[in-house]
ROROBA-792893 format. One record per residue (C-alpha): residue in one letter; chain; x, y negated, z. Coordinates in pm, 1 decimal. Each point is the difference from the previous one (the first is absolute). Example, Ala and Ser with C-alpha at 12.3 -4.5 7.8 and 13.67 -1.06 7.14 Angstrom:
<recs>
  aa  ch      east     north        up
   A   A    1230.0     450.0     780.0
   S   A     137.0    -344.0     -66.0
</recs>
This chain:
<recs>
  aa  ch      east     north        up
   M   A    -903.8    -313.2      39.7
   S   A     195.7     314.6     -46.1
   D   A     -45.7     271.1     260.6
   G   A     285.7     106.5     221.7
   P   A     202.9    -137.9     285.5
   K   A      46.9    -370.5      36.2
   A   A     339.8    -132.5     -95.7
   A   A     213.7    -199.7     232.8
   P   A     -87.6    -366.8       1.3
   G   A     131.3    -179.9    -305.1
   V   A     -71.4    -292.9    -221.7
   V   A    -355.7       6.3    -132.4
   S   A      -4.3     -96.8    -365.9
   V   A    -241.0     -13.8    -289.9
   A   A      72.4      95.3    -360.9
   L   A    -227.0    -154.2    -262.7
   F   A      19.8     158.7    -344.5
   R   A     -90.6    -182.7    -316.2
   G   A    -170.0     165.6    -294.8
   I   A     -40.8     357.7     117.6
   N   A    -313.8     208.9     -53.7
   V   A    -150.4    -267.1    -224.4
   G   A    -183.9     109.4    -312.7
   G   A     145.7     349.2      13.5
   R   A     355.2    -129.3     -27.9
   N   A     286.7      37.6     245.5
   R   A    -178.3     267.2     200.9
   L   A     130.6      41.7     351.1
   P   A    -235.2     189.3     230.9
   M   A      16.1    -129.3     355.7
   K   A      89.8     345.1     141.2
   E   A     302.5       1.7    -229.7
   L   A      87.8    -356.0     100.3
   V   A      -8.2     101.2     366.2
   S   A     235.4     289.9     -78.1
   E   A     232.9    -230.3    -195.8
   L   A      22.3    -246.8     287.7
   E   A      55.2     272.6     256.8
   A   A     278.5     146.3    -217.7
   L   A     167.5    -342.7      22.9
   G   A      10.7      34.0     378.9
   L   A    -305.9    -215.1      72.6
   S   A    -249.3     123.4     256.8
   D   A    -361.0     -41.0     108.6
   V   A     -89.0     -70.9    -362.3
   G   A    -357.9    -103.6     -69.8
   T   A    -171.0    -132.6    -312.0
   Y   A    -296.5    -220.0     -79.3
   I   A    -198.0      56.7    -321.7
   Q   A     147.5     139.4    -320.2
   S   A     161.0    -318.4    -132.5
   G   A     321.8      43.2     195.3
   N   A       0.4    -138.0     352.2
   A   A     210.6     184.2     254.1
   V   A      96.3     -65.1     359.6
   F   A     284.2     178.6     176.2
   R   A     270.0     -10.0     265.2
   G   A     369.7      -7.6     -78.6
   G   A     200.7    -158.6    -272.9
   A   A     263.9    -187.6     194.8
   E   A     136.1    -146.8    -324.2
   S   A    -118.9    -328.6    -150.6
   P   A    -350.5      -3.4    -148.1
   A   A     150.4     -61.2    -347.8
   G   A     236.1     295.1      37.8
   L   A    -279.9     225.6     119.5
   S   A    -220.4    -121.0    -284.9
   D   A     267.1     102.6    -252.4
   R   A      51.3     336.7     167.9
   I   A    -375.5      75.9      -2.7
   A   A     -35.5    -105.3    -364.9
   A   A     298.2     217.1     -99.4
   A   A    -146.0     303.0     181.2
   V   A    -334.2     -39.0    -178.9
   E   A     179.7     -38.1    -332.6
   A   A     202.0     317.5      62.0
   S   A    -307.1     204.8      87.5
   H   A    -271.8    -154.9    -218.6
   G   A     178.1    -151.7    -298.9
   F   A     -94.0    -363.9      51.5
   R   A     146.2    -272.2     220.4
   P   A    -267.0    -199.3     181.9
   R   A      53.0    -342.5     142.4
   V   A      -4.0      31.4     376.1
   I   A      -8.6    -282.5     249.4
   V   A      92.3      96.9     355.2
   L   A    -100.7    -220.7     291.2
   T   A      48.1      41.2     370.5
   L   A    -311.3       5.2     214.9
   E   A      92.7    -348.3     119.5
   E   A      22.0    -130.7    -356.7
   L   A    -340.1     145.5     -91.3
   R   A    -151.9    -133.8     320.9
   A   A     140.0    -348.7     -69.3
   A   A    -130.8      11.6    -357.6
   A   A    -348.4      97.0     116.7
   H   A     -11.6    -253.8     282.4
   G   A     136.0    -270.3    -230.4
   S   A    -290.1       9.5    -242.4
   P   A    -123.2    -354.8     -58.1
   F   A    -341.4     119.7    -118.8
   P   A    -303.5      75.9     217.1
   K   A     -19.5     354.9     131.6
   T   A    -357.8      95.0     -81.5
   E   A    -163.5     309.9    -140.7
   A   A      -9.0    -176.5    -338.1
   S   A     375.5     -46.7      14.4
   D   A      53.1     378.9     -19.4
   K   A      -8.8     -21.6    -378.8
   A   A      59.3    -371.7     -57.7
   V   A     328.3     -38.3     188.3
   H   A     311.9     175.9    -126.7
   L   A     352.8       6.4     131.2
   F   A     281.5      34.3    -249.4
   L   A     286.7     146.6     200.5
   L   A     325.3    -106.5    -163.4
   A   A     327.2     191.4     -24.9
   E   A     181.4    -318.4      98.0
   Q   A     -66.0    -367.4      51.3
   P   A     -21.6    -173.3    -338.8
   A   A     303.2    -219.6     -68.8
   D   A    -163.5    -220.2    -262.9
   P   A    -375.7      63.6     -26.1
   D   A    -181.4    -163.9    -291.9
   L   A    -289.9    -141.7     198.4
   A   A     -95.4    -236.3    -283.4
   K   A     -59.5     302.1    -225.1
   M   A    -215.5     157.9     269.6
   D   A    -198.4    -319.4      55.1
   A   A     -64.3     -31.3    -374.1
   A   A    -119.7     361.7     -27.8
   K   A    -228.1      26.5     298.8
   A   A    -375.0     -33.2     -27.7
   A   A    -169.9    -283.4     186.7
   T   A    -131.6     244.1     262.2
   E   A     336.5     166.7      62.7
   E   A     236.9    -106.2     275.8
   Y   A     343.8     122.8      94.9
   V   A     257.8     -64.0     268.0
   L   A     361.4     112.8     -29.4
   S   A     161.6      61.2     337.3
   G   A     341.0     166.0       7.9
   K   A     -33.3     353.3    -137.3
   V   A    -381.2     -10.8     -24.5
   L   A    -232.1    -162.3    -249.8
   Y   A    -357.9     -25.3     124.6
   L   A    -259.9     -12.9    -278.0
   H   A    -368.2     -83.0      46.3
   T   A    -217.6     109.6    -292.5
   P   A    -368.1     -48.6      88.3
   S   A    -102.3      84.5    -358.8
   G   A     179.4     335.4      20.8
   F   A     357.3     120.3     -31.3
   G   A     -62.8     166.9    -337.5
   R   A     -86.7    -338.4    -148.8
   A   A     277.3    -192.7     172.1
   K   A     212.7    -172.0    -261.9
   L   A     273.6     -67.6     249.3
   A   A      42.8     363.0     111.4
   T   A     141.1     107.1    -336.3
   L   A     298.5    -234.7       5.0
   I   A     107.4     -16.7     362.3
   E   A     312.1     215.6     -37.4
   R   A     120.0    -192.6    -306.4
   A   A     -66.2    -337.2     160.7
   L   A     170.8      95.9     325.5
   G   A     286.7     190.1    -161.2
   V   A     -18.3     290.3     249.5
   H   A    -165.5     341.4      17.0
   A   A    -325.7      16.9     191.5
   T   A    -286.3     229.5      86.2
   A   A    -347.9    -117.9      92.1
   R   A    -245.5     128.4     259.0
   N   A    -344.4    -132.4      80.6
   W   A     -76.4    -118.4     349.7
   R   A    -181.4     318.9      96.6
   S   A     296.8     216.3    -102.0
   V   A     245.6    -223.3     185.0
   T   A    -200.5      23.1     321.9
   K   A     -45.4     378.1     -32.6
   I   A     372.7      54.6     -66.2
   L   A      86.2    -227.9     291.7
   D   A    -238.2     193.6     228.8
   L   A     158.0     329.3    -106.5
   A   A     352.2    -133.9      63.7
   E   A     -93.8    -150.9     336.9
   Q   A    -141.5     333.8     117.0
   M   A     350.3     142.3     -22.0
</recs>
């Protein structure tokens, strides 16, 4: 969390960035991300790991509007426009509590949540069923796709085509990251 006085109570939200600080591309140091979010009028900004997970207060506009505003600010300052999915604390909490897969230590790396920019209008579930390995399972629920990959996410055939099959933008987090981000947001 950033140092300084606490802001007045406001909506607690989470911004999940896709494709930053991966393989030396789209570099966005977390200190700079905190500054960017604060410059947008958001407060009590905190981050979790370098892959772009931020929690904050503020942002009375819609999550989609705030997502666009954050992406535009990063583009103006860093020269690339990341995909950003903004969720309220309640939405993240519901996504975490809605997981249909067992919550065990093994699930930290085997269970992933794909947080979707919007609910898919016409998902191609047949394409997903045809692509998945026998050990893989998924459940689509509203704006979340839960994916269980006991053989490892890196080998998951299904993970590579989820956005195309659903027809919406998404960003994935493993179970451990989801619970850590949720803990950080709930501490606010």
